[in-house]
C-alpha positions, 0 to 999 in steps of 0.5 A, a space after each residue: 632364895 625365893 620361898 624358903 621352906 624349912 620343916 621336917 617330914 611329918 611334923 610341920 613346915 615353916 615357908 619364908 615369903 619372898 626372898 630370904 638371903 641365906 648367905 651365913 644363915 643356912 649353916 645356923 639354922 638348927 640354932 636359928 629354927 625349931 621344928 617339933 610336934 605341934 610348933 615351930 619356934 624361930 630364934 629361940 634365942 631372941 638376942 639373934 633376932 634380926 630387924 623386922 624383915 631380915 634373915 627369918 623375921 619376915 612374913 611366913 606360912 606355917 603347917 604343922 601336921 597331927 596337932 590333935 586334942 588329947 581326947 579324940 573320944 568325941 571328936 567324931 560329932 561335927 559339932 564337937 570338931 566345929 567347935 574344937 576348930 574355932 578353938 584353934 583358930 582363936 588360939 592362932 589370932 590371939 598369938 598374932 598370927 592369921 588362922 588359914 585351916 584345921 583339918 580335923 581328921 588329921 590335924 593339919 594346922 596352917 596359918 600365917 605370920 607377919 614376922 617372928 
């Protein structure tokens, strides 16, 4: 399948780039991919992770919705918003992903990974 996209409504989704061989994969998807508020976990059981470039262990784009800070009281201040956005970007890069965007209004966080 080209550009396989998996997710949960109002939580987030991941798009696996290129062609993904789904034979033998789709029936196992609940065990291979967890989509929950604030995170997507691919291969929670690391022993089932295939070689780089195989299965779901490939480049992907991730979108997570509703990733808001715990305290939103000062989030209306533009300088606080920008500081938080930079913090999200830094955290993304520290995890080895490429930051694309963070929307301070609705908490939509977009980033890319080279593999899982």
